C-alpha positions as CSV (number, residue, x, y, z in Angstrom):
1,X,135.2,107.9,114.6
2,X,136.8,111.3,114.6
3,X,135.5,112.0,110.9
4,X,136.1,115.6,110.8
5,X,140.0,115.1,111.5
6,X,140.2,112.9,108.6
7,X,139.3,115.4,106.2
8,X,141.9,118.3,106.1
9,X,140.2,120.6,103.6
10,X,137.5,121.2,106.3
11,X,140.0,123.0,108.5
12,X,140.6,125.8,106.2
13,X,138.6,129.5,105.8
14,X,136.9,131.1,103.3
15,X,137.3,134.9,103.1
16,X,138.4,134.6,106.9
17,X,135.4,132.4,108.1
18,X,135.1,128.8,108.8
19,X,134.5,126.8,105.9
20,X,131.1,125.1,105.4
21,X,131.2,122.7,102.6
22,X,127.7,122.0,101.3
23,X,128.3,120.8,97.8
24,X,129.2,117.1,98.4
25,X,126.7,116.2,95.5
26,X,129.0,117.7,93.2
27,X,132.4,116.5,94.8
28,X,133.3,115.2,98.0
29,X,136.3,116.2,100.1
30,X,139.0,113.6,100.3
31,X,140.4,112.0,103.4
32,X,144.0,111.9,104.4
33,X,144.5,108.2,103.6
34,X,143.2,108.9,100.0
35,X,145.7,112.2,99.8
36,X,148.6,110.4,101.2
37,X,148.2,107.2,99.0
38,X,147.9,109.8,95.8
39,X,151.2,111.4,96.9
40,X,153.0,108.2,97.7
41,X,152.0,106.4,94.5
42,X,153.6,109.3,92.5
43,X,156.8,108.3,93.6
44,X,156.5,104.7,94.4
45,X,154.5,103.3,91.4
46,X,154.5,105.8,88.6
47,X,154.7,103.5,85.6
48,X,152.2,102.1,83.3
49,X,150.1,99.4,84.3
50,X,149.8,95.6,82.9
51,X,152.4,96.2,80.0
52,X,156.2,96.2,81.6
53,X,157.9,93.5,83.7
54,X,159.9,96.1,85.7
55,X,159.2,96.7,89.3
56,X,157.4,100.1,89.1
57,X,154.9,98.6,86.6
58,X,154.3,95.4,88.9
59,X,153.8,98.0,91.8
60,X,151.3,100.1,89.7
61,X,149.6,97.1,88.2
62,X,149.0,95.5,91.8
63,X,147.8,98.7,93.0
64,X,145.5,99.5,90.2
65,X,143.9,95.9,90.3
66,X,143.6,96.4,94.1
67,X,141.5,99.3,93.4
68,X,139.2,97.3,91.1
69,X,139.0,94.2,93.7
70,X,138.0,97.2,96.4
71,X,135.2,98.1,94.1
72,X,134.0,94.6,93.5
73,X,133.9,94.1,97.0
74,X,132.3,97.3,98.1
75,X,129.2,96.6,95.5
76,X,129.4,92.7,96.0
77,X,130.1,92.1,92.1
78,X,130.7,88.6,91.4
79,X,134.0,89.0,89.8
80,X,136.8,91.4,88.9
81,X,135.7,90.8,85.5
82,X,132.3,92.7,86.1
83,X,134.2,96.1,87.1
84,X,135.4,98.1,84.2
85,X,137.2,101.1,85.7
86,X,136.5,104.6,83.7
87,X,137.1,108.2,84.0
88,X,133.7,108.9,85.7
89,X,129.8,108.2,85.7
90,X,129.5,110.2,82.3
91,X,132.1,108.0,80.6
92,X,130.5,104.9,82.0
93,X,127.0,105.9,80.6
94,X,128.6,106.9,77.3
95,X,130.2,103.5,77.3
96,X,127.1,101.6,77.6
97,X,125.0,104.0,75.5
98,X,127.4,103.3,72.5
99,X,128.5,99.8,72.9
100,X,125.1,98.3,74.2
101,X,123.0,100.4,71.6
102,X,125.5,99.3,68.8
103,X,124.8,95.8,69.6
104,X,121.1,96.0,70.2
105,X,119.5,99.0,69.2
106,X,117.6,99.3,66.0
107,X,115.4,101.9,64.1
108,X,112.0,102.4,65.6
109,X,113.2,100.9,69.1
110,X,113.0,103.2,72.3
111,X,115.1,103.9,75.3
112,X,113.2,104.7,78.3
113,X,114.6,107.2,81.0
114,X,113.1,108.7,83.9
115,X,112.4,112.7,84.2
116,X,114.7,112.9,87.1
117,X,118.1,112.2,85.2
118,X,121.2,114.3,85.2
119,X,122.3,115.4,81.8
120,X,125.0,112.5,81.6
121,X,122.1,110.1,81.8
122,X,120.0,111.8,79.2
123,X,122.5,113.3,76.3
124,X,124.2,109.9,75.7
125,X,121.0,107.9,75.1
126,X,119.8,110.9,73.0
127,X,122.8,110.5,70.8
128,X,122.5,106.6,70.7
129,X,118.9,107.2,69.3
130,X,119.9,109.4,66.6
131,X,122.7,107.2,65.5
132,X,120.1,104.1,65.2
133,X,116.7,105.8,64.3
134,X,115.3,104.9,67.6
135,X,113.4,107.5,70.1
136,X,113.6,108.3,73.7
137,X,110.6,107.8,76.1
138,X,110.3,109.7,79.5
139,X,109.0,108.1,82.8
140,X,107.7,111.4,84.8
141,X,108.1,112.2,88.5
142,X,105.0,113.5,90.6
143,X,104.9,116.8,92.2
144,X,107.0,115.2,95.3
145,X,109.5,114.2,93.0
146,X,109.1,110.5,92.9
147,X,108.7,107.8,90.3
148,X,105.9,105.4,89.9
149,X,106.5,101.8,89.7
150,X,102.8,101.5,88.5
151,X,103.2,104.0,85.9
152,X,106.5,102.0,84.6
153,X,104.5,99.0,84.5
154,X,102.2,100.4,82.2
155,X,104.8,102.2,79.9
156,X,106.5,98.8,79.3
157,X,103.3,96.8,78.9
158,X,102.2,99.5,76.1
159,X,105.5,99.1,74.5
160,X,106.0,95.5,74.9
161,X,109.3,94.5,72.9
162,X,110.3,98.1,71.8
163,X,111.8,99.3,74.6
164,X,115.4,98.0,74.8
165,X,116.9,99.5,77.8
166,X,115.8,101.4,80.8
167,X,118.1,104.2,82.4
168,X,117.4,105.4,85.9
169,X,118.9,107.2,88.7
170,X,119.2,105.8,92.0
171,X,119.1,108.9,93.8
172,X,118.4,112.2,91.9
173,X,121.1,114.9,92.3
174,X,118.2,117.6,92.5
175,X,115.4,115.8,94.6
176,X,117.6,113.9,97.0
177,X,115.2,110.9,96.9
178,X,116.1,107.2,97.1
179,X,114.3,105.7,94.2
180,X,112.7,102.0,94.4
181,X,115.5,100.7,92.0
182,X,115.1,97.2,93.3
183,X,111.4,97.3,92.4
184,X,112.1,99.2,88.9
185,X,114.6,96.5,88.0
186,X,112.4,93.7,88.7
187,X,109.5,95.2,86.8
188,X,111.8,95.8,83.9
189,X,113.2,92.4,83.9
190,X,109.6,91.2,83.9
191,X,109.4,92.6,80.6
192,X,112.8,91.5,79.3
193,X,114.2,95.2,79.8
194,X,117.8,95.7,80.9
195,X,118.5,98.2,83.2
196,X,121.1,100.7,83.7
197,X,121.3,102.4,87.2
198,X,123.1,105.7,87.6
199,X,124.6,105.6,91.2
200,X,126.6,108.7,91.3
201,X,124.7,109.7,94.5
202,X,123.4,106.2,95.3
203,X,126.9,104.9,95.9
204,X,127.4,107.6,98.6
205,X,123.9,107.6,100.5
206,X,122.5,103.9,100.0
207,X,123.8,100.4,100.4
208,X,124.7,99.0,97.0
209,X,124.6,95.0,96.3
210,X,124.4,94.7,92.7
211,X,123.7,91.0,92.9
212,X,120.8,91.5,95.1
213,X,119.8,94.5,92.9
214,X,120.1,92.6,89.7
215,X,120.6,95.6,87.6
216,X,122.5,95.0,84.2
217,X,124.6,98.0,84.7
218,X,125.6,100.2,88.0
219,X,127.6,103.3,87.3
220,X,129.3,105.8,89.6
221,X,132.0,108.3,90.1
222,X,134.9,108.0,92.5
223,X,135.1,111.6,93.3
224,X,131.6,111.5,94.9
225,X,132.7,109.0,97.3
226,X,136.0,110.2,98.7
227,X,138.3,109.0,95.7
228,X,140.2,111.3,93.0
229,X,138.5,113.1,90.5
230,X,138.9,111.1,86.8
231,X,137.9,107.7,88.4
232,X,134.8,106.0,87.6
233,X,133.3,102.6,87.7
234,X,131.1,100.5,85.2
235,X,129.6,97.4,86.8
236,X,127.9,95.1,84.1
237,X,126.5,91.5,84.1
238,X,129.1,89.5,82.3
239,X,126.7,88.5,79.5
240,X,126.2,92.0,78.4
241,X,129.8,92.9,78.5
242,X,130.9,89.9,76.4
243,X,128.3,90.5,73.9
244,X,128.9,94.6,73.4
245,X,131.8,95.7,71.1
246,X,134.6,97.6,72.5
247,X,134.1,101.1,73.3
248,X,137.6,102.5,72.0
249,X,140.5,100.9,70.2
250,X,144.1,101.1,71.2
251,X,146.7,100.0,73.6
252,X,145.6,97.4,76.4
253,X,142.3,96.3,75.2
254,X,143.8,94.1,72.3
255,X,144.8,90.5,72.2
256,X,146.5,90.4,68.9
257,X,146.6,93.2,66.2
258,X,147.3,92.7,62.5
259,X,146.5,94.9,59.5
260,X,143.8,92.4,58.7
261,X,142.2,91.8,61.9
262,X,142.4,92.7,65.5
263,X,141.3,90.3,68.6
264,X,140.3,91.7,72.0
265,X,141.5,91.2,75.4
266,X,139.3,89.5,77.9
267,X,137.1,91.2,80.5
268,X,137.4,93.8,81.8
269,X,140.5,95.2,79.8
270,X,138.4,94.9,76.5
271,X,136.9,98.3,77.6
272,X,140.1,99.9,79.3
273,X,142.0,101.3,76.2
274,X,145.1,103.4,76.7
275,X,146.8,104.4,79.8
276,X,144.3,104.7,82.6
277,X,144.4,107.0,85.8
278,X,146.3,104.2,87.6
279,X,147.1,106.3,90.7
280,X,143.4,107.6,91.1
281,X,141.9,104.1,90.5
282,X,144.4,102.6,93.3
283,X,142.9,105.3,95.7
284,X,139.5,103.4,95.5
285,X,141.2,101.3,98.3
286,X,141.4,103.8,101.0
287,X,138.4,105.8,99.8
288,X,136.1,102.8,100.2
289,X,137.7,101.8,103.3
290,X,136.6,105.2,104.8
291,X,133.1,104.9,103.2
292,X,132.4,101.7,104.6
293,X,133.8,102.8,108.1
294,X,131.2,105.6,107.8
295,X,128.6,103.4,106.7
296,X,129.3,101.1,109.6
297,X,129.3,103.9,112.4
298,X,126.0,104.2,113.9
299,X,126.4,107.6,115.7
300,X,127.7,109.0,112.2
301,X,124.2,107.6,110.8
302,X,122.2,109.1,113.4
303,X,124.1,112.4,112.9
304,X,123.2,112.4,109.2
305,X,119.5,111.7,110.0
306,X,119.4,114.4,112.5
307,X,120.9,117.0,109.7
308,X,118.5,115.7,107.3
309,X,115.3,116.1,109.7
310,X,116.4,119.5,111.1
311,X,116.8,121.0,107.4
312,X,113.7,119.4,106.3
313,X,111.8,121.3,109.3
314,X,113.6,124.4,109.1
315,X,114.1,125.3,105.6
316,X,110.2,125.5,104.9
317,X,109.8,127.9,107.7
318,X,111.6,130.6,105.5
319,X,109.2,132.8,104.1
320,X,108.8,132.1,100.2
321,X,111.1,129.0,100.0
322,X,109.8,126.0,97.9
323,X,111.9,122.8,98.6
324,X,111.9,120.2,95.7
325,X,112.0,116.5,96.6
326,X,109.7,116.0,99.2
327,X,108.7,112.1,99.6
328,X,105.9,110.7,101.4
329,X,108.3,108.7,103.6
330,X,111.2,110.6,105.2
331,X,113.4,107.7,105.2
332,X,113.6,108.0,101.4
333,X,115.2,111.5,101.6
334,X,118.9,111.9,101.7
335,X,120.5,115.1,103.1
336,X,120.4,117.0,99.7
337,X,118.0,119.9,99.4
338,X,117.2,122.0,96.2
339,X,115.0,125.0,96.7
340,X,114.2,128.4,95.5
341,X,113.0,131.3,97.4
342,X,110.5,134.0,96.2
343,X,112.0,137.3,95.3
344,X,115.9,135.9,95.4
345,X,117.7,134.6,92.6
346,X,119.6,131.5,93.6
347,X,123.1,132.5,92.2
348,X,122.5,135.8,94.2
349,X,122.1,133.8,97.3
350,X,124.8,131.5,96.5
351,X,127.2,134.3,96.0
352,X,126.2,135.8,99.4
353,X,126.4,132.7,101.0
354,X,129.9,132.1,99.7
355,X,130.9,135.3,101.2
356,X,129.5,133.7,104.6
357,X,131.6,130.9,104.1
358,X,129.1,128.5,102.9
359,X,129.9,126.5,99.7
360,X,126.7,125.6,97.9
361,X,125.8,125.1,94.4
362,X,123.3,127.1,92.3
363,X,122.0,126.7,88.4
364,X,120.3,123.9,86.7
365,X,122.7,121.3,88.3
366,X,122.9,119.6,85.0
367,X,119.2,118.6,85.1
368,X,117.6,121.2,83.1
369,X,114.4,119.1,82.1
370,X,113.8,118.2,85.8
371,X,114.1,122.0,86.6
372,X,111.6,122.8,84.0
373,X,109.3,120.0,85.3
374,X,108.9,122.1,88.2
375,X,108.7,125.6,86.5
376,X,112.2,126.7,87.3
377,X,115.5,127.4,85.4
378,X,117.8,127.8,88.6
379,X,117.7,126.5,92.1
380,X,119.9,126.4,95.1
381,X,121.4,123.2,96.3
382,X,122.8,122.3,99.9
383,X,124.2,118.8,99.8
384,X,125.7,117.2,103.0
385,X,128.4,114.7,103.7
386,X,128.7,112.8,106.9
387,X,131.5,115.0,108.1
388,X,129.0,117.7,108.2
389,X,127.6,118.8,111.3
390,X,124.3,119.8,112.9
391,X,125.9,123.0,114.0
392,X,126.8,123.7,110.5
393,X,123.0,123.2,109.6
394,X,122.0,125.7,112.3
395,X,124.6,128.2,111.1
396,X,123.4,127.8,107.5
397,X,119.7,128.4,108.2
398,X,120.4,131.6,109.9
399,X,122.9,132.7,107.0
400,X,120.3,131.7,104.5
401,X,117.7,134.0,106.4
402,X,120.1,136.9,106.3
403,X,121.2,136.5,102.8
404,X,117.3,136.3,101.8
405,X,116.7,139.4,103.8
406,X,119.6,141.2,102.1
407,X,118.0,140.6,98.4
408,X,114.3,141.8,99.5
């Protein structure tokens, strides 16, 4: 698979230099198939879905539901009713935090999250706890950045019956470590605790089979996996989605409306109020076709491991560089590297690297509590995708060394 040719954004230059895009954990670039479908649908199927009987609406509805089916098949969900289409991971987590907690969370209860969570998997639970008089409990990570299943077992045993839900990331956007989510789900279920898995990074870098994983909820964004921004997914087990009240009221999520009472549409439309991003959702079809082709290409998988191994070996050789997220088993690390360099502020490094053509991320990456756990307020992050190359990694290390020297 000639993957570089599929992503036209990679052909451009930055400040007269070849662009090296190492900010994929924030947003991936889009393949030609997605870009072409976006443009085509803007002409051929620009009409509200599900509502009208005219041709364009029928086309839009068919494309929209094809996007839902593509998601269902990609994560092996049992049925289309398990797939709620949202605007992204943040919207999906907020939906569950609002609706699940409205039904099940009471004063004195607890929500358990991990220390490695993105703000989008922290703040919604804080808000829910404030609304219902509950409290938030945090499962720590160790110095390597790993979660302990044994510590989870201890926490759940000590708070038997009090913890109403566990929310945990599949892969941290800071640490790049694949958490043992199947084990985590099994332990939580042993104690009767449902689990939401934040798959914003996991959907890209790990195979996801929600039936095998057995998580109660799995959420992710389309823009991490080659689809447009403003697209997202909430997978939920049917029994939970049926029991939860709607998230928003309005068009499309209703069955019948009177001034006295409203009844709601069946799943999944119950949670899809208003006109959705039907063009973006339809693009899940080519985006996930691209993701599947990448995942099934042994050469691309080998290349990703080679890039990971190279940077794991070379980055720590830079004087004063500290890497965060160093699991005991290399296989649990994805090609995502967050680090600090003594004597060089991350934003300054990012700015210099930008002028050299390298797009990287600096700051707290929407995970302030995790950075504070490691004594930092800011880091530099290089996050790779399958369309990156080992040559780019080699050039990056050389450029980083030069940038560090400029600041010392």
